[in-house]
N, C-alpha and C positions, 0 to 999 in steps of 0.2 A: 557496351556499358549502359546505354539508355534502356535496354530491355530489362536489365537487373534493377535499375532505379524504378522503372515503371511497375515492376512486380512488387516492390516494397510499397509504392504509392497505392496500388490496388489493395494491399493488405490493410492499409490505413482506412481506405474507403469502406472495405468490407466490415471492419470493426465498428464503424459508425452505424451500420444497419443493424447490428446485433447488440447495441447499447441497452443495458438493463437499468441504468440509473435514472432517477427522475430529477435529481438536482443538477444544476450546472456545476461543472468542475473546472477548476483553474489548474494549469500546469504548475507543478511544484517539484523541484528536484532538491531534496535535502536528505541527509542521513537520518535514519530512524533506528532506535533501539527498541526491540520487542522483548518485554519482560514477561516471561511465562510464569504462571502461579507457582509451579513446582518444577522448574527446569532452568535451563541456561538462558542467558540474555543473548538474543540473536541480533545481528546487524543487517540492515537492508537500506533501500532507498525509496523515498516517496516518489510517486509518479504524478499524482494529481490530488486535489483537495476540494471538498465542498463543505457546506455547513453541516452536513449529515455524516460525512465519512471521508475516508482516504484510500487511495489505491497505492499499494506498496509492491515493489519488485524485489523478489528474494529467491534464495536457493533452497527453500524449505516449503513443502506442501502442507497446507493447513486444511483441516476439516471444518465445514460450516458449524457455527455455534461455539467455536473455540473462543476463549476470552483471554485477553492479555492487556498489559499496560503499554501504550505506545508513547515513547519518548521522542518527540519530534524536535530536531535541531532548530533553534532560532538564531538568526544572525544579529538580532538586536538585544536579546536578553537571555534569561535562563530558558532551557528547553521547555516546550509545552508537553505536559503529560496528561494523556486521556486514556480512559478505559475503552477498549474496543472489542467488538464481536465480529468474527469472520462471517460474512454473508455469502461469499463465493470465492473460489480459487480456480484459476485457469492456467494451463500450461502456457509457457511463454518462451519456447525454445528448449533445447536439451538441458535439463537440470535447473530450469528457471520457471518461476511462477509469478503471476500477478494475483495479489490477494486483495479482495475488497473488504474493507473494515467499516463497520458502522460504529460511530461514536455512541457510547452509552453512559458516559459520565467523566467528571474530572477526577484526577488521581494525584496524590502527592508524588513527588519525585522519588522513585525507588532508591534504596540505599546502594544496591549493587550496580553502579553506573560505570 
């Protein structure tokens, strides 16, 4: 069992060496709705958050420069809605991706929630 746990710990360490972000990120596990300009609303989960962007785990692959409204669940009030641009998208296991979004502006809450 320890060997399997050690393998996962090594994956965490390896990801620290390939970090591309310049801002400090805080862990954040919250539901996120991704409202596409001309498409469906997707559901995902936040992984981490900084003042510049958010990492989201989801089962859809995005191309860099894609734009969407990110509706981030708030436990204290209404959801926070921000426009975001995809900066990068990496595989995160079979059928899963981590998508790095840069915040580009505030957005009103979409009607299709």
